C-alpha positions as CSV (number, residue, x, y, z in Angstrom):
1,M,81.4,109.9,133.9
2,L,78.4,112.0,135.1
3,C,75.0,110.9,133.7
4,G,71.3,110.4,133.9
5,G,68.6,108.9,131.7
6,V,68.8,106.6,128.7
7,G,71.5,108.7,127.0
8,G,73.7,108.5,130.0
9,A,73.2,104.8,130.4
10,R,74.1,104.2,126.8
11,M,77.2,106.3,127.2
12,A,78.2,104.3,130.3
13,R,77.8,101.1,128.2
14,A,79.9,102.6,125.4
15,L,82.8,103.6,127.7
16,R,82.7,100.2,129.5
17,A,83.1,98.6,126.1
18,V,86.5,100.2,125.7
19,L,87.7,100.4,129.3
20,D,88.4,97.9,132.0
21,A,85.7,98.0,134.7
22,S,88.3,99.2,137.2
23,N,88.9,102.3,135.1
24,L,85.4,103.6,135.0
25,T,83.2,105.2,137.7
26,V,79.7,106.2,136.7
27,V,78.1,109.0,138.8
28,V,74.4,109.1,138.5
29,N,71.7,111.7,139.0
30,V,69.3,111.1,141.9
31,G,67.2,114.2,141.5
32,D,64.4,112.2,140.0
33,D,64.2,109.7,142.8
34,D,60.8,109.5,144.4
35,V,58.5,107.2,146.4
36,I,55.9,105.6,144.2
37,Y,53.6,102.8,145.1
38,G,55.2,102.9,148.5
39,V,58.8,102.1,147.3
40,H,61.9,104.1,146.6
41,V,62.2,104.5,142.8
42,A,65.6,105.6,141.6
43,A,64.9,105.7,137.8
44,D,68.3,106.9,136.6
45,L,70.3,104.6,138.8
46,D,68.3,101.6,137.7
47,T,68.4,102.6,134.0
48,V,72.2,102.7,134.2
49,V,72.6,99.5,136.1
50,Y,70.1,97.6,133.8
51,T,71.9,98.8,130.7
52,L,75.4,97.9,132.0
53,A,74.0,94.5,133.0
54,G,72.4,94.1,129.5
55,I,68.9,93.6,130.7
56,E,67.3,97.0,129.9
57,G,64.0,97.2,128.1
58,P,63.6,98.0,124.4
59,E,63.0,101.7,125.1
60,G,66.2,101.9,127.1
61,W,64.5,101.9,130.5
62,G,62.9,99.2,132.6
63,V,63.7,95.5,132.4
64,A,63.5,93.5,129.1
65,G,60.5,91.2,129.1
66,D,59.1,92.5,132.4
67,T,55.5,91.7,133.4
68,F,53.0,94.1,135.0
69,T,50.9,91.9,137.3
70,M,51.4,94.2,140.2
71,L,50.1,97.2,138.2
72,D,47.1,95.1,137.0
73,H,46.2,94.4,140.6
74,L,46.6,98.0,141.6
75,A,44.5,99.2,138.6
76,A,41.8,96.8,139.8
77,L,41.9,98.6,143.1
78,D,41.3,101.9,141.3
79,V,44.9,103.1,141.8
80,D,46.4,105.5,139.2
81,T,49.0,103.4,137.4
82,T,50.3,106.0,135.0
83,F,53.8,105.5,136.3
84,R,54.7,102.1,134.7
85,L,56.8,100.0,137.1
86,G,57.2,96.3,136.0
87,D,57.3,93.4,138.4
88,R,61.1,92.9,138.2
89,D,61.6,96.7,138.4
90,L,59.4,96.6,141.5
91,A,61.6,93.9,143.0
92,T,64.7,96.2,142.5
93,C,62.8,99.0,144.3
94,L,61.7,96.8,147.1
95,F,65.3,95.6,147.6
96,R,66.4,99.3,147.8
97,S,63.6,100.3,150.1
98,A,64.2,97.5,152.5
99,G,67.9,98.3,152.6
100,L,67.3,102.0,153.2
101,S,64.8,101.1,156.0
102,R,67.6,99.1,157.7
103,G,69.9,102.1,157.6
104,S,72.0,101.2,154.6
105,T,73.0,103.9,152.2
106,L,71.9,104.4,148.6
107,S,75.5,104.0,147.4
108,R,75.9,100.6,149.2
109,I,72.6,99.3,147.9
110,T,73.4,100.4,144.4
111,S,76.7,98.6,144.5
112,M,74.9,95.4,145.7
113,L,72.3,95.7,143.0
114,A,74.9,96.2,140.3
115,T,76.8,93.1,141.4
116,R,73.8,90.9,141.7
117,L,72.3,92.0,138.4
118,G,75.5,91.5,136.5
119,A,76.9,95.0,136.0
120,D,80.7,95.0,136.8
121,T,81.2,98.8,136.7
122,E,81.2,101.1,139.7
123,V,77.9,102.9,139.7
124,V,77.6,105.6,142.3
125,P,74.7,108.0,143.2
126,A,75.7,111.6,143.3
127,T,74.7,111.6,147.0
128,D,73.3,109.3,149.7
129,D,71.3,112.3,151.0
130,E,67.9,113.4,149.8
131,L,68.2,115.6,146.7
132,R,65.1,116.2,144.6
133,T,64.6,118.1,141.4
134,H,61.6,120.3,141.2
135,V,60.5,122.4,138.2
136,R,58.4,125.6,137.9
137,T,56.0,125.8,135.1
138,A,55.1,128.9,133.1
139,Q,51.9,129.0,135.2
140,G,54.0,129.4,138.3
141,V,53.3,125.9,139.7
142,W,56.2,123.9,141.2
143,L,56.2,120.2,140.3
144,S,58.3,117.3,141.5
145,F,60.3,115.7,138.7
146,Q,58.2,112.6,138.2
147,E,55.0,114.5,138.3
148,Y,56.3,116.8,135.5
149,F,58.1,114.1,133.5
150,V,55.9,111.1,133.8
151,L,52.5,112.0,135.1
152,R,52.2,115.2,133.0
153,R,54.3,113.7,130.1
154,H,56.8,116.7,130.3
155,E,54.4,118.9,128.3
156,D,54.6,121.9,130.6
157,E,56.9,124.9,129.7
158,I,59.6,125.1,132.4
159,I,60.9,128.5,133.5
160,D,62.8,127.5,136.7
161,V,64.4,124.5,138.3
162,A,65.4,123.8,141.9
163,Y,67.5,121.0,143.4
164,R,66.1,120.7,146.9
165,G,68.5,119.4,149.4
166,A,71.6,120.0,147.3
167,S,73.0,122.7,149.5
168,V,73.5,120.2,152.4
169,A,74.0,117.0,150.4
170,Q,77.3,115.3,150.7
171,P,79.0,113.0,148.1
172,P,79.4,109.3,148.9
173,P,82.8,108.4,150.4
174,G,85.6,108.5,148.0
175,L,83.8,110.1,145.1
176,V,85.4,113.5,145.2
177,A,88.9,111.8,145.2
178,A,87.8,109.6,142.3
179,I,86.9,112.7,140.2
180,L,90.0,114.7,141.1
181,T,92.4,111.8,140.3
182,A,90.7,110.7,137.1
183,D,92.5,111.1,133.8
184,L,89.3,112.4,132.3
185,V,85.8,113.5,133.4
186,V,83.0,112.8,130.8
187,I,79.6,114.4,130.9
188,A,77.2,112.0,129.1
189,P,74.7,113.1,126.5
190,S,72.0,113.7,129.1
191,N,69.6,116.5,129.7
192,P,71.8,119.3,131.1
193,P,69.3,121.0,133.6
194,L,67.4,117.8,134.6
195,S,70.1,115.1,134.7
196,I,73.6,116.8,135.1
197,W,72.9,120.0,137.0
198,P,71.5,118.1,139.9
199,I,74.8,116.3,140.2
200,L,76.9,119.4,139.9
201,A,74.6,121.1,142.5
202,V,76.2,119.0,145.2
203,D,78.8,121.6,146.2
204,E,81.8,119.3,146.5
205,L,81.1,117.5,143.2
206,G,80.6,120.7,141.3
207,A,83.8,122.1,142.7
208,A,85.7,118.9,141.9
209,V,84.6,118.8,138.3
210,A,85.4,122.6,137.9
211,A,88.9,121.9,139.3
212,H,89.6,119.1,136.9
213,P,91.9,120.0,133.9
214,R,90.0,118.0,131.3
215,V,86.2,117.7,131.3
216,V,84.5,116.7,128.0
217,A,80.7,116.9,127.5
218,V,78.8,115.0,124.9
219,S,76.0,117.0,123.5
220,P,72.5,115.4,123.6
221,L,71.3,117.4,120.6
222,F,71.0,116.6,116.9
223,G,70.2,119.6,114.8
224,G,69.1,121.4,117.9
225,R,66.9,118.7,119.3
226,P,67.3,115.5,121.4
227,L,66.3,112.2,120.0
228,K,63.8,112.0,122.8
229,G,62.8,114.0,125.8
230,P,62.4,117.7,126.4
231,A,66.1,118.9,126.8
232,D,65.8,121.5,124.1
233,R,62.5,122.9,125.5
234,V,63.8,122.9,129.1
235,M,67.0,124.7,128.1
236,A,65.0,127.3,126.1
237,G,62.7,127.9,129.0
238,L,65.6,128.5,131.3
239,G,67.0,131.1,128.9
240,L,69.9,129.1,127.4
241,P,70.7,129.7,123.7
242,A,69.4,127.2,121.2
243,G,71.3,124.2,120.0
244,N,74.9,123.3,121.0
245,L,75.6,126.9,122.0
246,G,73.0,126.3,124.7
247,V,74.8,123.1,125.8
248,A,78.1,125.0,125.9
249,A,76.5,127.7,128.0
250,A,74.9,125.1,130.4
251,Y,78.3,123.7,131.1
252,Q,80.5,126.8,130.8
253,R,81.8,126.6,134.4
254,W,82.9,123.0,134.1
255,I,84.0,121.8,130.6
256,T,87.1,122.1,128.4
257,D,85.8,120.0,125.5
258,L,82.5,119.5,123.8
259,V,81.5,116.6,121.4
260,V,78.9,117.4,118.8
261,D,77.3,115.1,116.2
262,V,78.6,115.0,112.7
263,G,75.3,116.5,111.6
264,D,76.1,119.6,113.6
265,A,79.7,120.1,112.3
266,D,78.8,123.6,111.3
267,D,78.5,124.6,114.9
268,A,82.1,123.9,115.6
269,A,83.5,127.4,114.6
270,A,81.1,129.3,117.0
271,L,81.8,126.8,119.8
272,V,85.6,127.2,119.4
273,D,85.0,130.9,119.9
274,R,83.7,130.0,123.4
275,G,87.2,128.7,124.3
276,L,86.3,125.0,123.9
277,E,88.0,122.2,122.1
278,I,85.4,120.7,119.8
279,H,85.2,117.1,118.6
280,V,82.8,116.2,115.8
281,L,81.8,112.5,116.0
282,D,78.8,110.3,115.2
283,T,77.1,110.5,118.6
284,R,74.2,108.1,117.8
285,I,75.0,105.4,120.3
286,A,71.8,103.4,120.7
287,D,73.5,100.6,119.0
288,P,76.2,99.1,121.3
289,E,78.8,98.7,118.6
290,A,78.3,102.3,117.4
291,G,78.6,103.5,121.0
292,A,81.8,101.6,121.5
293,A,83.3,103.0,118.3
294,M,82.4,106.5,119.4
295,A,83.8,106.1,122.9
296,G,87.1,104.6,121.6
297,T,87.5,107.5,119.1
298,L,86.7,110.1,121.8
299,L,89.2,108.7,124.3
300,D,91.9,108.5,121.6
301,R,91.3,112.1,120.6
302,V,91.1,113.6,124.1
303,L,93.7,111.5,125.9
304,G,96.0,110.7,123.0
């Protein structure tokens, strides 16, 4: 599965509920990684690991019950603490930063974190190399992902996106083979341009997914809009059609199947005309039991 963000983490949890850990590999976006407060923050990787370990915060990100003593001290030193990083979250980032400074790779560190935090599923960054998402606003200003998404609260209109470093980034060892030999590739209900395109921008990964005979994407939209986040606005700003037609267009090079929510069943006919097999399911998966039910039904339909 390819994913990023809270929707991706919840889809990973849903698939893990119906699959043995050995049968699931979760490939995670690293385009929103950044150095914040002097540590390497990997927001999507941590969100996925925390969710699979069952320790995610109530909003789907961060650690449940975390404290913010570190931020309180920084604020007292007149440091901008708009980016909220809890104390346990900071410990994760310090562990990662220390490992990277010793020459370890992001994939090895992520594996260690997953094991030590209680996630038994293989969670793999899209690359161990530096790959960063930048967006260009309607005013012509390029922003790093976290500056756009967190510091400016994703309020800017986006007209372009770049994945800096993607052209030379390499997948972690074994990941291309894992994709090519998988029974199925699933693209989670994540923001297509900001969470999934950075993964596919790694040449070998994009080619491996394109070569796979069965790739199913789960739409992140409900009635044309995401439950949270700017996916619909970002897609519109990049010139993609509205609603699920835009999701299909975003993934047209890669997918064979698309899952849409029951509330969007009327979209099915137009999507079939795009040459896709369409599955209409209840895709609201914030509740773990609902997510497991959706994942089980999806696998039954796609894999028989």
